[in-house]
C-alpha positions in Angstrom: 4.5 -60.1 16.3 6.7 -57.3 17.7 8.9 -57.6 14.5 5.8 -57.2 12.3 4.6 -54.1 14.3 8.1 -52.6 13.9 8.0 -53.1 10.2 4.6 -51.5 9.9 5.8 -48.4 11.8 8.8 -48.1 9.6 7.0 -48.6 6.3 3.8 -46.6 7.2 4.8 -43.7 9.5 1.8 -41.5 8.5 0.5 -40.9 12.0 4.0 -39.8 13.1 4.5 -37.4 10.2 1.0 -36.0 9.8 0.8 -32.3 9.7 -1.2 -30.4 12.2 -3.2 -27.1 12.2 -1.7 -25.1 15.0 -3.9 -22.0 14.7 -6.6 -20.2 12.7 -6.6 -16.5 12.1 -9.2 -14.3 10.4 -9.3 -10.8 9.1 -11.9 -8.8 7.3 -11.3 -5.8 5.0 -13.8 -3.8 3.0 -13.2 -6.0 -0.1 -12.4 -9.4 1.1 -12.1 -11.8 4.1 -8.9 -13.8 4.8 -8.6 -17.0 6.8 -5.1 -18.2 7.6 -4.3 -21.7 8.8 -1.0 -22.0 10.7 0.5 -25.4 9.9 3.4 -27.5 11.2 4.3 -28.5 7.6 3.0 -28.4 4.0 -0.3 -30.1 3.4 -2.3 -31.4 0.5 -5.8 -29.9 0.4 -8.8 -29.5 -1.8 -11.3 -26.6 -1.7 -14.8 -26.5 -3.0 -18.0 -24.5 -2.5 -21.5 -25.5 -1.5 -24.8 -23.6 -1.7 -28.0 -23.2 0.3 -26.5 -22.1 2.7 -23.3 -20.8 1.1 -20.1 -22.4 2.5 -16.6 -23.2 1.6 -15.2 -26.6 2.4 -11.5 -27.5 2.8 -10.3 -31.1 3.1 -6.8 -31.5 4.5 -5.1 -34.8 3.8 -3.2 -36.5 6.7 -3.7 -33.5 9.0 -4.7 -33.2 12.6 -6.3 -30.3 14.5 -7.6 -29.7 18.0 -11.4 -29.1 17.6 -11.1 -26.3 20.2 -9.2 -24.1 17.6 -12.5 -23.4 15.7 -14.5 -22.5 18.8 -15.3 -18.8 18.8 -14.0 -18.3 15.3 -16.5 -15.9 13.6 -18.3 -14.0 12.7 -15.6 -12.1 10.8 -16.5 -10.5 7.5 -18.0 -13.1 5.2 -17.2 -15.9 7.6 -20.1 -16.5 10.1 -18.7 -19.7 11.7 -15.9 -22.3 11.3 -16.6 -26.0 11.8 -14.4 -29.0 11.6 -14.6 -32.8 11.7 -12.8 -36.0 10.7 -13.5 -37.8 7.3 -12.6 -41.2 6.1 -9.1 -41.8 4.8 -7.3 -39.6 7.5 -8.8 -36.4 6.1 -9.6 -33.3 8.2 -12.6 -31.3 6.9 -13.0 -27.6 7.8 -16.2 -25.8 6.8 -16.4 -22.0 6.5 -20.1 -21.0 6.9 -20.6 -17.8 4.9 -23.1 -14.9 5.1 -23.2 -14.6 1.3 -22.0 -16.1 -1.9 -18.2 -15.6 -2.3 -15.4 -16.4 -4.7 -12.7 -18.4 -2.9 -9.1 -19.1 -3.6 -6.4 -20.8 -1.5 -2.6 -21.1 -1.6 0.2 -22.4 0.5 3.0 -20.3 1.9 6.4 -21.4 3.1 7.9 -20.1 6.3 8.8 -16.4 6.3 10.2 -14.4 9.2 8.3 -15.3 12.3 5.7 -17.2 10.4 5.7 -20.9 9.6 3.9 -22.8 6.9 0.5 -21.3 6.2 -2.6 -22.1 4.1 -4.3 -18.8 3.1 -8.0 -18.7 2.0 -9.2 -15.5 0.4 -13.0 -14.8 0.1 -14.5 -12.1 -2.0 -18.2 -11.4 -2.2 -19.8 -12.4 -5.5 -21.1 -9.5 -7.6 -19.3 -6.8 -5.6 -19.4 -3.6 -7.5 -16.4 -1.3 -7.6 -17.1 2.1 -6.1 -17.5 4.7 -8.8 -14.6 7.1 -9.2 -15.6 10.6 -8.5 -15.0 12.9 -11.5 -16.0 16.5 -12.0 -17.8 17.5 -15.2 -14.9 19.8 -16.4 -11.2 18.8 -16.4 -10.4 22.2 -14.9 -12.4 21.3 -11.8 -11.0 17.8 -11.3 -9.5 17.4 -7.8 -5.9 16.3 -7.3 -6.3 12.8 -5.8 -3.6 11.8 -3.3 -3.4 8.1 -2.6 -2.2 7.4 1.0 -0.9 3.9 1.5 -0.6 2.8 5.2 1.9 -0.1 5.0 1.3 -3.6 6.3 -1.9 -4.3 8.2 -3.9 -7.4 9.4 -1.7 -10.4 9.9 1.4 -8.4 8.8 2.3 -6.1 11.7 5.4 -4.7 10.0 8.2 -3.7 12.4 7.6 -4.0 16.1 9.3 -1.4 18.4 11.1 -2.3 21.6 8.0 -1.2 23.6 5.8 -3.4 21.6 4.4 -0.8 19.2 3.2 -2.1 15.8 4.3 -0.3 12.7 0.9 -1.1 11.1 -0.9 0.9 13.7 1.4 3.9 13.6 1.3 4.4 9.8 -2.5 4.0 9.7 -2.8 6.8 12.4 -0.6 9.1 10.4 -2.4 8.2 7.1 -5.8 9.1 8.6 -4.4 12.4 9.9 -2.9 13.2 6.5 -6.2 12.4 4.8 -8.0 14.8 7.1 -5.6 17.6 6.3 -5.9 16.9 2.5 -9.7 17.1 2.8 -9.3 20.7 4.0 -7.2 21.7 1.0 -9.2 23.2 -1.9 -8.8 21.2 -5.1 -7.4 18.1 -3.3 -8.9 14.8 -2.3 -7.4 11.9 -0.3 -7.7 8.2 -1.1 -6.9 5.9 1.8 -5.6 2.6 0.4 -6.6 0.8 3.7 -8.8 2.3 6.3 -8.5 -0.4 9.0 -6.4 -3.2 10.4 -6.5 -5.6 7.4 -3.9 -6.7 4.9 -3.8 -5.4 1.3 -1.5 -7.0 -1.2 1.2 -4.9 -2.8 -0.3 -5.2 -6.2 -3.8 -4.5 -4.9 -2.5 -1.2 -3.3 -1.3 -0.1 -6.7 -4.4 -1.2 -8.5 -6.7 0.7 -6.1 -4.7 3.9 -6.7 -5.0 3.4 -10.4 -8.7 2.6 -10.4 -9.5 5.8 -8.5 -7.3 7.9 -10.8 -4.8 8.9 -8.2 -2.3 11.6 -9.2 0.2 11.0 -6.4 1.0 7.9 -4.4 2.5 8.0 -0.9 3.4 4.8 1.0 3.9 5.3 4.7 6.2 3.0 6.9 8.3 3.1 10.0 11.9 1.9 9.7 13.6 -0.8 11.9 17.1 -2.1 12.2 18.9 -4.2 14.9 20.9 -1.2 16.1 18.5 0.8 18.4 20.7 3.9 17.9 19.6 4.4 14.3 17.2 7.3 13.9 15.6 9.7 11.5 13.1 9.8 8.7 13.8 8.9 5.0 12.1 9.2 1.7 12.5 6.7 -1.1 11.6 6.4 -4.8 11.7 3.4 -7.1 15.1 2.5 -8.6 15.3 0.7 -11.9 19.0 0.0 -11.5 19.2 -1.2 -7.9 19.2 0.4 -4.5 21.2 3.6 -4.0 22.7 2.2 -0.8 23.0 -1.1 0.9 20.5 0.1 3.6 18.0 0.9 0.9 18.5 -2.6 -0.6 17.9 -4.3 2.7 14.9 -2.1 3.4 13.3 -2.9 0.1 13.7 -6.6 0.8 12.1 -6.2 4.2 9.1 -4.2 2.9 8.6 -6.3 -0.2 8.6 -9.5 1.9 5.2 -8.3 3.3 3.6 -10.1 0.3 5.2 -13.3 1.4 3.3 -12.9 4.6 0.2 -11.6 2.9 0.2 -14.4 0.4 0.3 -12.6 -3.0 2.9 -13.7 -5.4 5.2 -11.0 -6.7 6.0 -12.8 -9.9 5.1 -10.5 -12.8 3.1 -12.2 -15.6 2.9 -9.3 -18.1 3.8 -10.1 -21.7 6.7 -8.4 -23.4 4.7 -5.5 -24.9 3.1 -4.6 -21.5 6.5 -4.8 -19.8 8.0 -2.4 -22.3 5.2 0.1 -21.8 5.5 -0.1 -18.0 9.2 0.5 -18.2 8.5 3.6 -20.3 6.0 4.8 -17.8 8.4 4.3 -14.9 11.1 6.1 -16.8 8.8 9.1 -17.4 7.9 9.2 -13.7 11.4 8.8 -12.3 12.0 12.6 -12.4 8.6 13.6 -11.0 8.9 11.1 -8.2 12.3 12.4 -7.3 10.9 16.0 -7.3 8.1 14.9 -5.0 10.5 13.0 -2.7 12.9 15.9 -2.5 10.1 18.3 -1.5 8.8 15.9 1.1 12.2 15.1 2.6 12.9 18.9 3.0 9.6 19.3 5.0 10.2 16.2 7.1 13.5 17.7 8.1 11.6 20.5 9.8 9.8 18.0 12.1 12.7 15.9 13.3 16.1 14.4 12.4 16.6 12.9 8.9 18.4 9.6 8.6 19.7 10.6 5.1 19.7 14.2 3.8 19.1 13.0 0.2 16.4 10.9 -1.4 17.2 7.2 -1.5 16.2 4.7 -4.3 15.3 1.1 -3.9 13.2 -1.6 -5.6 10.0 -1.4 -3.7 7.3 -3.6 -5.2 4.5 -1.2 -3.9 5.9 1.6 -6.2 6.3 -0.5 -9.3 4.2 -0.1 -12.4 2.6 3.1 -11.1 2.0 5.8 -13.7 2.1 8.6 -11.2 4.7 10.3 -8.9 5.3 7.7 -6.1 7.3 7.8 -2.9 7.8 5.6 0.1 8.2 7.5 3.4 9.9 6.0 6.5 8.6 8.2 9.2 11.3 7.3 11.7 12.9 4.3 13.3 10.4 2.4 15.4 13.3 0.3 16.6 14.7 3.4 18.4 13.0 3.7 21.8 13.0 7.5 21.7 11.5 7.6 18.2 9.1 4.8 19.0 7.7 7.1 21.8 7.4 10.0 19.3 5.7 7.9 16.7 3.0 6.9 19.3 2.4 10.6 20.2 -0.6 12.0 18.5 0.8 15.5 18.4 3.9 14.3 16.7 1.8 12.3 14.2 0.0 15.5 13.3 3.4 17.2 12.7 4.5 14.4 10.4 1.2 14.6 8.5 1.5 18.3 8.1 5.1 18.0 6.9 4.1 15.4 4.3 1.2 17.6 3.1 3.6 20.6 2.9 5.8 18.5 0.6 2.9 17.6 -1.6 1.8 21.3 -1.8 5.3 22.4 -2.6 5.6 19.8 -5.4 2.1 20.7 -6.7 2.8 24.4 -6.8 6.2 24.0 -8.5 5.5 21.2 -11.0 1.7 20.9 -11.4 0.7 24.4 -12.4 -2.8 23.4 -13.6 -3.6 21.8 -10.2 -2.2 24.7 -8.3 -4.2 27.1 -10.3 -7.4 25.2 -9.6 -6.6 25.3 -5.9 -6.2 29.1 -6.1 -2.7 29.1 -4.5 -0.3 29.8 -7.3 1.2 33.2 -7.7 3.4 32.9 -10.8 4.8 35.6 -13.1 6.1 35.5 -16.7 8.5 38.1 -18.0 7.8 38.7 -21.6 10.8 37.9 -23.9 11.4 38.8 -27.5 9.3 36.5 -29.7 6.6 35.8 -27.1 3.0 36.0 -28.0 0.1 36.2 -25.5 -1.6 33.2 -27.0 1.7 31.2 -26.8 2.2 32.2 -23.1 -1.4 31.2 -22.3 -0.8 27.8 -24.0 2.5 27.2 -22.3 0.9 27.7 -18.8 -2.3 25.9 -19.7 -4.6 28.9 -19.2 -7.2 30.3 -21.5 -6.3 33.5 -23.4 -9.4 35.3 -21.9 -8.4 34.4 -18.4 -4.8 35.6 -19.0 -6.1 38.9 -20.4 -8.4 39.5 -17.5 -5.7 38.7 -14.9 -3.5 41.4 -16.4 -6.1 44.0 -17.4 -5.4 43.6 -21.1 -7.9 44.6 -23.7 -6.1 43.0 -26.6 -3.1 40.8 -27.4 -0.4 43.5 -27.5 2.5 42.9 -25.1 6.0 44.4 -24.7 9.3 42.8 -23.9 10.2 43.0 -20.2 6.5 43.2 -19.0 5.7 41.0 -16.0 2.5 39.1 -16.6 0.6 37.5 -13.7 -0.2 33.9 -14.5 -3.5 32.9 -12.7 
């Protein structure tokens, strides 16, 4: 009898090798709710929806869970309550009671960083309408939209300082301060990619900026390395040919790995034509992104120490496929105790926000004359050269001929070589 029992244990070790649910975490953003099951191993599962009332059901094969894990879970976003129970055939059933109909998708994630195996369930409310993009009636009156992307969020804390400070909280604080400052600038409008402590996938960050017609994209982060002595801010742009330094390469790997935590695949699925068009768009924006990054780096240097005195380049996924000047700013090293303390200081956060804004304004006034003219801050001059015509000058500066005449007190179109014309 003992021999038979031994053979059964060897041949059918399901109970010994069954996976277990070790934790359940929930987050709610403005667009979706995420439920993450922390697992001891990969699991087979099925997901389906039921109506009246709306709920999502997950069946885990050969999986155990302490029923106490679902107690007190909810309401969070669309999830009102989480229930669990055993089914026939060694199946664990978990039910998500919802407040409204929702689209549901699930995917498994392998261990990454401090996270083990995870099953991620994303819920998005059915029939959710995208917020209309604000547009003025005339192109001349269109505000310059600045997308501000506070990195990480939700289940992805980003780097953690020696004092326990989370990167995700610091960058959101600075992002909100920067948005407030931009709101005070005539002709400019902020767009916060995330407004609270929830995760947004790297692709979703880019898509939100595009959907709202952003003109500039700024991704905010706080750097971290094992050596606590490292310090200073940095500004990065997208590199199509690899990172400019080994540090930039490692940083890009760390920041891009956020989607391994968040659960969004980084595998591109564009066809050949779309890929070629995106490459052309990136090539056209390389120069403008470098100009924006240089202006921003100069201003950050007035607030504190710089880690590098030149703009770095790396393959950040959050900057890819963006048809606008795009930069990633590492505000300081959160792994440095002194800089961690500064990053937590509200006064210093305002200084960082003002420096970033100053960089944006400098870039706008130098390289976006139409936007600067709308804001009423540009004071440009043109010295008339041989062969110039008033209409040609007006066209080259994107101003109307009548406005150019009025700004310079001209009754007609006659101009002389060497005359300084004020460009409004």
